[in-house]
C-alpha positions in Angstrom: -38.9 96.8 129.6 -35.3 97.8 130.2 -35.5 96.5 133.8 -36.9 93.2 132.5 -34.0 92.8 130.0 -31.4 93.6 132.7 -32.9 91.0 135.0 -33.0 88.4 132.2 -29.3 89.2 131.4 -28.3 88.6 135.0 -30.2 85.3 135.2 -28.7 84.2 131.9 -25.1 85.0 133.2 -25.8 83.0 136.3 -27.0 80.0 134.2 -30.4 80.1 135.9 -32.6 80.3 132.8 -32.6 78.7 129.4 -32.7 80.6 126.0 -36.3 79.5 125.4 -37.6 80.9 128.7 -39.8 84.1 128.9 -36.9 86.0 130.4 -34.6 85.3 127.5 -37.3 86.3 125.1 -37.5 89.7 126.8 -35.2 91.0 124.1 -36.7 91.1 120.7 -35.6 88.1 118.6 -37.4 88.9 115.3 -37.0 92.3 113.6 -40.4 94.0 113.1 -40.2 93.9 109.3 -39.4 90.1 109.4 -42.6 89.4 111.3 -44.6 90.0 108.1 -43.2 86.6 106.8 -41.8 84.9 109.9 -43.3 84.2 113.3 -41.1 84.2 116.4 -39.3 80.9 116.8 -37.8 79.5 120.0 -34.0 80.3 120.1 -34.0 82.0 116.7 -32.8 85.5 115.8 -33.9 87.2 112.6 -32.3 90.6 112.0 -29.4 92.4 110.4 -25.7 91.7 110.6 -24.4 94.7 112.5 -21.9 96.8 110.7 -18.3 95.9 111.4 -19.0 93.3 114.1 -17.9 90.2 112.2 -14.8 88.3 113.4 -13.7 84.7 113.1 -15.4 83.8 116.4 -18.2 86.4 117.0 -20.6 88.8 115.4 -23.6 91.0 116.3 -27.2 90.9 115.1 -29.3 94.0 115.2 -32.9 93.3 115.9 -34.7 96.7 115.7 -33.1 98.8 118.5 -31.5 95.8 120.3 -28.2 94.2 119.7 -27.3 90.5 120.2 -23.7 89.6 120.7 -23.2 86.1 119.3 -20.3 83.7 119.5 -19.6 80.8 117.1 -17.0 78.1 116.5 -16.2 75.1 114.3 -19.3 73.3 115.5 -21.7 76.1 114.2 -23.5 75.0 111.1 -22.9 77.6 108.5 -24.7 78.4 105.2 -23.3 76.5 102.2 -19.8 77.6 101.3 -19.6 80.0 104.3 -16.7 79.5 106.6 -16.7 82.7 108.7 -19.1 85.4 109.6 -16.5 87.8 108.2 -17.6 86.7 104.7 -21.1 88.3 105.3 -21.8 91.9 104.6 -22.9 94.6 106.9 -26.8 94.8 107.0 -27.2 91.3 105.6 -30.5 89.8 106.7 -29.6 86.7 108.8 -31.2 83.9 110.7 -29.3 82.6 113.7 -30.2 79.6 115.8 -28.8 80.2 119.3 -28.3 78.6 122.6 -27.0 79.8 126.0 -23.7 78.4 127.0 -21.4 79.6 129.8 -23.3 82.9 130.0 -22.9 83.6 126.3 -25.2 83.5 123.4 -23.8 80.9 121.0 -24.8 80.3 117.4 -25.7 76.7 116.5 -26.4 77.7 112.9 -26.0 80.8 110.7 -27.8 81.4 107.4 -28.6 84.5 105.3 -31.1 85.8 102.8 -30.0 85.5 99.1 -31.0 88.1 96.5 -34.4 88.2 94.8 -34.7 87.1 91.2 -35.9 89.3 88.3 -38.6 86.7 87.5 -41.5 88.3 89.3 -43.0 91.1 87.0 -44.4 92.8 90.1 -40.9 93.7 91.2 -39.6 94.9 87.8 -39.7 98.2 86.0 -39.0 98.6 82.3 -36.9 101.4 80.7 -40.1 103.0 79.4 -41.6 103.1 82.9 -38.5 104.9 84.3 -38.3 107.3 81.3 -42.0 108.3 82.0 -41.2 108.7 85.7 -38.3 111.0 85.0 -40.6 113.4 83.2 -42.3 114.1 86.6 -41.1 116.2 89.5 -39.6 113.8 92.0 -40.9 115.7 95.0 -44.4 116.1 93.7 -44.6 112.5 92.4 -42.7 111.2 95.5 -40.2 109.0 93.8 -36.4 108.4 93.8 -34.1 106.5 91.4 -31.3 104.7 93.2 -28.1 103.7 91.4 -26.8 100.8 93.5 -23.6 100.2 91.6 -20.2 101.6 92.8 -19.4 105.3 93.2 -17.0 105.2 90.3 -19.6 103.7 88.0 -22.1 106.4 89.0 -19.7 109.2 88.5 -18.8 108.0 85.0 -22.4 107.7 83.9 -25.9 107.5 85.5 -29.6 108.1 85.0 -30.5 111.8 85.3 -31.3 112.7 89.0 -30.3 109.3 90.3 -29.0 109.0 93.9 -26.0 106.7 94.4 -26.3 104.2 97.3 -23.8 101.4 96.4 -25.3 97.9 97.3 -21.9 96.7 98.5 -21.5 99.8 100.8 -25.1 100.1 102.0 -24.3 100.9 105.6 -22.0 103.8 104.6 -24.7 105.5 102.4 -28.0 104.4 103.9 -28.7 107.9 105.3 -29.6 108.8 101.7 -32.7 106.6 101.7 -36.1 108.5 101.7 -37.7 108.9 105.1 -41.2 108.1 103.7 -41.6 104.3 103.4 -44.2 104.8 100.7 -41.9 106.6 98.4 -41.7 105.0 95.0 -38.2 103.6 94.6 -36.6 102.3 91.4 -33.2 100.7 91.7 -30.8 99.8 88.9 -27.4 98.1 88.5 -25.7 96.5 85.6 -28.5 94.4 84.2 -29.9 90.9 84.3 -26.7 89.1 85.2 -26.0 91.6 88.1 -27.2 90.7 91.6 -26.9 94.2 93.2 -30.5 95.4 92.5 -32.1 92.1 93.6 -30.1 92.1 96.9 -30.9 95.8 97.4 -34.6 95.1 96.8 -34.6 92.4 99.5 -32.9 94.7 102.0 -35.3 97.6 101.3 -38.5 95.6 101.4 -37.9 92.9 104.0 -35.3 94.7 106.1 -36.4 98.3 106.1 -40.1 98.0 105.3 -40.2 100.1 102.0 -43.5 99.3 100.3 -43.1 100.6 96.8 -39.9 99.3 95.3 -39.1 98.1 91.8 -35.9 97.1 89.9 -34.9 98.2 86.5 -34.0 94.7 85.5 -32.3 95.5 82.3 -30.1 98.1 84.2 -27.8 100.8 83.1 -26.5 99.0 80.0 -30.0 98.9 78.4 -30.7 102.5 79.4 -27.5 103.6 77.6 -28.4 101.9 74.4 -31.7 103.7 74.0 -30.2 107.2 73.6 -32.0 108.5 76.7 -30.0 111.0 78.7 -26.9 109.8 80.6 -25.2 112.2 83.1 -21.5 112.2 84.1 -20.4 113.8 87.4 -17.6 116.4 87.5 -15.6 114.1 89.8 -15.1 111.6 86.9 -13.5 114.2 84.6 -11.3 115.5 87.5 -10.2 112.0 88.4 -9.2 111.1 84.9 -7.5 114.4 84.2 -5.5 114.2 87.5 -4.4 110.7 86.5 -2.7 112.1 83.5 -5.1 110.5 81.0 -6.9 113.7 79.7 -7.0 112.3 76.2 -8.9 109.1 77.2 -12.2 111.0 76.6 -13.4 113.9 74.5 -14.8 116.9 76.4 -17.0 119.1 74.2 -18.1 122.6 75.2 -21.3 123.2 73.3 -21.8 126.9 74.0 -21.0 129.7 71.6 -17.3 130.4 71.0 -17.4 133.7 72.9 -19.2 132.3 75.9 -17.0 129.2 76.1 -13.8 131.2 75.8 -14.6 133.3 78.9 -14.5 130.3 81.2 -14.3 126.6 80.4 -13.1 123.3 81.7 -9.4 122.8 80.9 -9.0 120.5 77.9 -12.4 121.2 76.4 -12.8 121.6 72.7 -15.5 124.0 71.5 -18.1 122.7 69.0 -21.2 124.9 69.3 -24.6 123.0 69.5 -25.9 125.3 66.8 -24.3 123.0 64.3 -24.9 119.4 65.4 -23.6 118.0 62.1 -20.3 119.6 62.7 -20.2 118.2 66.2 -20.5 114.5 65.2 -18.3 114.9 62.1 -15.5 116.2 64.4 -15.5 113.0 66.5 -12.9 110.3 66.2 -13.7 107.3 63.9 -13.7 105.0 67.0 -17.4 104.6 67.9 -16.3 103.5 71.5 -14.8 107.0 72.2 -15.9 108.4 75.5 -17.6 111.7 74.8 -18.8 114.1 77.5 -20.9 117.1 76.5 -20.9 120.3 78.5 -23.5 123.1 78.3 -25.4 125.4 80.6 -28.5 124.3 78.7 -29.2 120.6 79.6 -31.8 120.2 76.9 -29.3 121.4 74.3 -26.7 119.0 75.6 -29.2 116.1 75.5 -30.1 116.9 72.0 -26.5 116.8 71.0 -26.1 113.5 72.8 -29.0 112.0 70.7 -27.4 113.2 67.5 -24.2 111.4 68.4 -26.1 108.3 69.4 -27.9 108.3 66.1 -24.4 108.3 64.5 -23.5 105.1 66.5 -21.4 106.7 69.2 -22.3 104.5 72.2 -20.4 106.2 75.1 -21.9 109.7 75.1 -23.0 111.5 78.2 -23.8 115.0 79.5 -21.9 116.7 82.3 -24.3 117.0 85.2 -24.9 120.7 86.0 -22.7 121.9 83.1 -20.0 124.4 83.7 -21.9 125.6 86.8 -21.8 122.1 88.2 -18.1 121.9 87.6 -17.5 125.3 89.4 -19.8 124.2 92.3 -17.3 121.5 93.1 -14.6 124.1 93.4 -12.7 122.9 90.3 -10.6 125.3 88.3 -11.8 126.9 85.1 -9.6 128.2 82.3 -10.1 131.1 79.8 -9.2 131.5 76.2 -7.4 128.1 76.1 -10.0 126.0 74.3 -8.5 123.2 72.2 -8.6 123.8 68.5 -9.3 120.2 67.5 -10.5 116.9 69.0 -7.7 114.7 70.4 -8.4 111.2 71.7 -6.3 108.1 72.6 -8.0 104.8 73.5 -6.5 103.6 76.8 -7.5 102.0 80.0 -9.3 104.1 82.6 -7.2 104.9 85.7 -7.0 102.0 88.1 -7.5 99.3 85.4 -4.9 96.7 84.5 -4.5 95.1 81.1 -5.2 91.4 80.6 -1.6 90.7 79.6 -0.2 92.3 82.7 -2.7 90.5 84.9 -1.7 87.1 83.4 2.0 87.9 84.0 1.4 88.9 87.6 -0.6 85.7 88.2 2.3 83.7 86.7 5.1 85.5 88.5 3.3 86.4 91.8 5.8 89.2 92.6 6.5 89.9 96.2 5.5 93.6 95.9 1.9 92.7 94.9 -1.1 91.1 96.7 -3.7 89.3 94.6 -7.3 89.8 95.8 -10.4 87.9 94.8 -13.6 89.8 95.8 -16.2 87.2 94.8 -18.6 85.4 97.1 -17.6 82.2 98.8 -20.0 80.1 96.6 -18.4 81.6 93.4 -15.0 80.9 94.7 -16.0 77.2 95.4 -16.5 76.8 91.6 -13.0 77.9 90.7 -10.2 80.1 92.0 -6.7 81.3 91.0 -3.9 80.1 93.2 -2.3 82.7 95.3 -5.3 85.0 95.6 -6.7 86.2 99.0 -10.5 86.1 99.2 -12.3 89.0 100.8 -15.9 89.4 99.4 -16.4 93.0 98.1 -19.3 93.6 100.4 -17.1 93.1 103.5 -14.1 95.1 102.2 -15.1 98.3 103.9 -14.5 96.7 107.2 -11.7 94.2 106.3 -9.4 96.4 104.1 -7.0 96.6 107.1 -6.2 92.9 106.5 -4.3 94.1 103.4 -0.8 95.6 103.6 -0.4 99.3 102.6 3.1 98.8 101.3 2.1 96.5 98.4 0.0 97.0 95.3 -3.3 95.1 95.4 -4.4 93.5 92.1 -8.2 92.8 92.1 -10.5 90.5 90.2 -14.1 89.4 90.5 -16.5 87.4 88.3 -17.6 90.0 85.8 -15.7 93.2 86.4 -18.2 95.5 88.3 -17.3 94.3 91.8 -13.6 94.6 91.1 -14.3 98.2 90.2 -16.2 98.7 93.5 -13.4 97.1 95.4 -11.0 99.5 93.8 -13.1 102.5 94.9 -13.1 101.2 98.5 -9.3 100.7 98.6 -8.7 104.0 96.9 -10.7 105.8 99.6 -8.7 104.1 102.3 -5.4 105.1 100.7 -4.5 101.6 99.5 -2.6 101.3 96.2 -4.6 99.1 93.9 -5.6 98.2 90.3 -8.4 96.0 89.0 -9.1 93.7 86.1 -12.3 94.7 84.3 -13.1 91.3 82.7 -15.6 88.5 82.7 -14.4 85.0 83.9 -15.5 81.5 82.8 -14.5 78.6 85.0 -14.2 75.0 83.8 -14.9 71.9 85.9 -11.1 71.2 86.3 -10.6 74.6 87.9 -9.0 76.3 84.9 -10.4 79.5 83.6 -10.5 82.0 80.7 -11.4 85.7 80.9 -12.6 88.3 78.4 -11.7 92.0 78.8 -14.6 94.5 78.9 -14.7 98.0 77.6 
């Protein structure tokens, strides 16, 4: 096989064969999982956009174990609103019509798979389905829950036992996928208006051949409203504390006074779970207060969470792993310095920008800031803010170097979540950034309004 491919390549370079000939077809042109729905077509590639290969004049398509290097130019017919392959994410399922020209493989057209819809009940899981699944041992029942939002979202709050594989950073985290293609997989994102789970579903089923995948269509927002357990990772607490905003959430140590005093997370207030009424009565009047409960007994912490939810506190979670989980990360514990009372100050989470400051920056466009729009090209075609650079969030991991490190990057998207993911990406790469957590509405004349989200 290898010899046949090498001979074909030599003949191609010499211009002695055409793309539709048997020698050209010696390299696979259709990924094996695509064959389920698509037959091989003359001069057509079906496979994955290879990670980091996209430039303004070339890209690579991975077809199983083989790689196609493809050139393109202004004559290449692109998918609607697409102007460059750089706007397509790594691992996007693509179809490329090709020809041989001057010894090169040249794209005559480039299209890609859009996300699935939530409309097919066979692809959808309900909250009750997932709640029942979580009562089973994941190894014995062979299932996994995948949080496909951003890492920051996951750390702040996620379903118990969920594994994070961000949809927009799939190639970076794909080694977390189960090896068994028959594993029952449930994905979730931010609900019906979010496209992350539908896109992830398509990649898993059509691209990687997983056979038992469903989407929790109502997503994390619906899960949170039920009072079912929500877990917070130690990294979220550490990040907020290190940012100097320790009073932007309430950390409650639910253990007995003596046990909590021995070692506890700095800034925790002690309210023993033995008196749940005292716990909720000590909370601030603001029902949007972020409350994180810490205990070595997860059932005890989840019971306290339910008590707070019954009393209309909507942002309650349990620290994953309790104090042991905190220590396992290597984070510092304190002793005999528990807070005597609850303190809380409503403020933006680290990295977020206020609506008023965003408006002022858009108006002034100061030289020390770069404005970044991380929406898709088709969204940007419906309306855009003058002065913003456009880099779709799912390409930012490979294109962040296009942004200067000596300026602050101000990010927006369509609804807020992707701006948060973009902030995570840039933060990891050491780029100074903030993001607007808001939903936009665009009018036909190109004007817009936005509403801040909590």
